[in-house]
N, C-alpha and C positions, 0 to 999 in steps of 0.2 A: 228141115234141119233141126235135129235134137241138140239142145245146148245142155252142158253140164250145169249143176246147181250153181257153181261158182261163177261160170260165165253168164248165166241168167241174172244173177245178182249184180254183176258188173254192168250188163246192158240195162237193167232196171234203174241202176244208179245214174247212168248217163242220161236216160230218159227223164228222170226226175230233175237233174241239173238243167237239161234243156227246157223242160216245162217251166221251171222257175225263172230262167232267163227270159223266156218268151213272155211270161206274166209280167216281169219287170218292164220290158220294153213296151208292152201294150199299155200299162198303167202309168209309166213314168217317163215316157219319151220327152216330155217337156223339160226334164232335167238334163237331157243330152245337149251338150253345148256344141253347136256347129261352128267350125272355125271360120275366120274371115274369108270371104270369097270361096266358099266351100265348093261351088260348082267348078272351080279350077283345080281341085284337089283330087288326087287318086285315093281310092278307098280299098282296103283289104280286109279280109275276114278269115278267121280260123274256125272251121266247123267242128262241132262236138263229135258227131258220129263218124264222119268221114275221116277225121284226123288229118285234114289237108288245109292248105292255105290257098285262098283264091284272092286275086288282086287285079289291078288294072281296071277297076270299076269306077264309074263316075255317077254323080247324082245331080240333077238340076233343081229338084225341089225337096224340101224336108220330108214331105209325105212319102216320096219314093224310098228314102232311107228308112223311115219308120216301117213301111210295109215290108222291106227286106229283113229288118231286124226281127219283126214279129213272125214272119214266115220261116226264116231260117234259124233264128235264135242262136247266133254264133257264140262261141266261148270267148272270142277276142275280136275287138273292132278297132281298126286302125285307119289313119288318114295320113297323107303325105305332108311333110313340112314344106314341100315344094309346091309352086303354082305352075300349072301347065296350060298350054293352049288346048290340048286334046288329052285329058287324063285317062281316057279309056284305051288309048293306043299302047303298043309296045314301047319300051323305054326309049329307043332311038327315034321314035316318031312322035313323042308326046309334045315336044316344043317347050322346053324348060324356060320359065319366065322369071325365076328367082326362088328364094326359099327363106323361111324364117330360120332363126338359129335356135338350136335346142341343146339343153344340157341335161344329162341323165345321171342322177345320183342314186346309186343302189347299194344296199348293205352288202351285196356280194363283193363289192370293190373296197370295202372298209374293214380293216382288221378289228374284230370284236372277240371278247373272251368267251362268248356263249355258243359259238357255232358247233362245238363238239357236244353240246347238250341237246341240240334240237335238229341239226342238219345231218343228212346221210347221203351217201353215194353208193351206187351199185355198178360194178363193171359189166358192160353189155356183152363182153366176150366170155367171161368165166362165171359171172354171177356173184362175185365177192361183194359183200356189203359192209361198210364201215361208217363210223360217225365222223363229222367234220367236213371240211372242204375236200373236193376230189383232188387227188394228186395228179402230177403230169403223166404218170404211168402207173398202172395197177401193180402193186407189189407181188401179186400172185402170178399173173400171166404176162405182164408187160403191156397190156392193152391200153389204149388212150381214149376210149369212148365210154362215157359214163352217163347214167341216169341220176340226176341230182334232185334231192328234195330239200328245199330250204323252208325256213319258217319265219313269219313276220313277228318276231318277239319284240317286246318293248325296248330292250337294250339296243337291238339292231335298228329299230325305227328311230330311236333318239339319236343314234350315231349319224344316220342319214340326214336327220333334221339339222344337226350341227353343221354338217358339210354344206347343206343348202343355205344356211344363214351366212356362212363364210363366203359362199358364191355371191349372194345378194350384196354383201359388203363390197366385194371387189368390183362387181359390175356397176354399182352406183358410185363408189368413191373413185375408182381408177378409170373406168370407161365412160363415166358420165351419163349412164342411162338413168332415167327417172323410174321410180317404183311403179308408175302407171304403165310403163312399157314392159314390165316383168310380170309374167303370168306363172304363178306357182301352182302345181297340181300334185297331190298325192297320187302315186302311180296305181294304187289298188293292191299292191303287194308289199314290197320292202324298200320303197324309196320315193323319190320326188323327181318330177320333171320341171324344169324351168324353161319357158318359152320366151324368146324376145321377138315380138312382132313389131318391127320397125322398118320403115323404108330405107333407113340408113344401112342396114345390114342385108337387105334382101338380095342384092346382087353379088355378095361376097362369094368367091369360089372356095373350093376345098382347102387350098393352100393358105388363103387369108384366114379361114377358120382355124386352121392348124396353128397359126401364129397366136390366136387368142387362147387356144388350148395350152400351148407351151407356156404362155404367161401365167395361166391359172395354176398349172401343176409345177411351175418353177423349173422348167427345163433350161439347163445351162446357166442357172442363176449364180453369179459370182459375187459374194459379199463385198469384195474389194471395190467392185464397180458401183456399189450402193453405199459407199461411205465408210467402210471398215478398212483401215490401213494404219501403218506405222509412220509417224513423222520422222523425217530425216533430222539428224542432229541430236535431239534429246530422246529419240526412240519411244516417245509416248504414243500410246494407242489412241486412235480417234475412231469413233464409230457412230452409227445412227442412234436416235433417241426413240423412246417408246411412242411418242406422239407424232413422229414423222409420217408423211404421206407415203402411199405406195409400198413397194417392197422394202424400202429403207425401214419404215416403221414395223413391218411384219418380221423382218430379220431381227430387229431389237426385241419384239414381243416373243418371238420364237426362242431366243436366247433366255429371256426372262422366265418363260414357262419351263424350259429345260432345267435351268438352275433351281427353280422352285420345286420341281418334282423328281428329278433324276436321282437314283441311288448310285453307289459306287460302281456297281456292275454295269449300269448303263453308260457311265462316263468312260469306263475302260473299253466298252464295246464300240464307242465312237472313235477310238484311237488315241485317247489320252494316256499319258504315262501315269503310273500308279501314284507317284508323289504329287503330281498335279491334281489327280482325282481326289486324293486325301486333302489337299489344300482347298479345293473347291467345296468339299463337304464341310470342312472345318469352318470355312469363311462364308457359308451360305447366307446366314442372316445379314452379315455385313454387306455382302454383294447385293442382296435383294434390296436393302435400304438404299444402297448406292444407285441402283438402277432407277429407283423411284425418284431420286434427286437428280438423275442425269449425270452422275459422276462415277460410274461403275468401272470404266475401262482400266483405270490405273490404281485401283484401291490396293491391290495385292501385287507385290513383286513376284516374279516367277511365272506370271500368267501373261504371256506375250501374244502378239498378233496372230501367230500361227495356231495357238491354242484357241483363241477366240474364233478363228475361221472354222475350225473343226466343230466347235460348239454351235456356231451359226448354221452350218450345213445340216447338223443333226436337228437343230431347232426348227428348221423349215418343215419338218414332218408335221408339225402342229399347225402350220400356216397354209400349206398348199391345199387345194381343193381336189378331192378324189372324185373325179367324174369318169364316165365311160367315154374315153377320148374318141373312139371310133364313131360314136353317135353324133358328136358335134361336128365332125368334119364331113359327114355324109350329107350331101345336098339333095339326096333323093329319099331320105329316111322316112319310113312309116312309123307313126307313133300312136299310142292308144288314144282313142277319142274320149274327151272329158265327159263324164256323166254315164259312161258305159261300164259294164261289169268286167272284172278281171277273172278270166277263166280258171285261174289257179287258186282263187280265194273266195270268189263271190262278193268281194268288196267293190265299191264304186271308185273309179278314178275321180277325185274330188278337187275342185278348185279351192285354194287357200289364199285369202288376202295376205299380202306381204306383211301388213301390220299385225296379223294374228298368227303368224307362222310359229312363234315360240310357244304359244299356248295350244296350238292345234293338236288334237288327239285323234289320230287316224283310226284307232280301234273303237272309237265311239262315233266319230263324225262320218266315217265311210261305210257304215253298216247299211245294207240295202233292205234286208228283210227283217222287220221288227215285230211280226205277228206269227203265231202258230208255232208248232213244234213237230219234230220228226224223230222217229225211233230208228237208230242206226246201230250197226255192229262196228265198233271201232277196233281196227287192227292194232294200231299203236298211235298215240298222240302225246305230246308233252303237255305240261300244265300251261294253260294260256288264258288270257283275258280277252273278252269281247264285250263291248259296251261297259256295263258296270259289274258284270259277273265274271267269276273265275271258274274255269272248267279243267278237268283232268288232274293229273295225267291218267291216261287210259291205256290198257293193254288187253286185247282179246276180250272185249267187254261190250255187252249190249246196253245202250243207255238212251233215254229220251232227252233230246236237246232242243233248244230254240232253233227255228229254221236257219238263222244266220250262222250259228255255231255248227250245226249239222252240215250245212252247205260248204262251209270252210273245209271241214274234214273230207267231205265227199270230193270236192274239187282237188284237194291235195292227194287224193287216192289213198287216204289213210282210213277210210271207212266205206261201208256198203250199207244200203238200206237193209234194215232188219227183216227177217222172214216173218 
């Protein structure tokens, strides 16, 4: 079979990716973190060349898994959060024994201002390509299937980290988990996974996990049930304080953040009348100081309980945790194995100690290949940092790059090996 030059370059690039992944697993398998009771876990793999997912596999010994990784060099390696009696069987015959609980925080679920500068989508029906997040329907043909290319930029990664820190706060302060029970991992692309490996939650079904999700994302949250109301008689507003526990305090902090940062347009968009928006803007400094002293609710006449409720609901946007809700409720979920490579970046899924999360730099700590260089033809790539170096932007250009940077572009489909 004679391949075109373009197709040959694509095949050669895939072979290079697979060879580097094989090299990584051969030399760094000790960095792969096997989950507790791994012999009770289902494993799944996405293969580079075949472009297929294989699953319902089990391993009794670490060497069996290493041999598989070196032999097949998959682009993605997954294991189940669930424990099974027979992980190799079909789903209805596995014998479910329980599951860890998993939270997936990804920049895809977080509004950021930078997606139009580095993300693209292509309609699989008509081929239209545009920047930003994919729409619900293609504006050209109405199709709803897209090929999306996202980028792990520093702004997106920082946004995902902030959400992860909020999640840690709620799980420890409200749910009572210790930090020793929380396992934080950088996903290898644009976000973080938080695993809770505890006997307390292992038997929870999907509905129980949904209750946890609803709490985290503030579903049905009513400020009045958390201490925001109008007293009968004198009509004074009573509300929660910044230091209150649980959602009472978060409601207060959400209001504080909104008053501190919102402009007039934002206040109008949440349903406030123009004169109230003007009053809030005019009184901003006085209100902020009042919040710090715990006497904010009745500083200004004309700002009643209904106004405060609207502000509280809008302020929740800064307090809720943006997680992939489907992942947490799925008691059979497969998740990327810690210490393995992400097939869309060539970066490592990396464990992050809770106490170091704020300082963690995934674009430095998760780099797998730190030696050598590769010459590639870059189709298009934004300006990006990897390690301590800045690269790009590139467009239709041949360039020599360190292996890690070249592999990132190759895995993203933004480059081919140079001829």
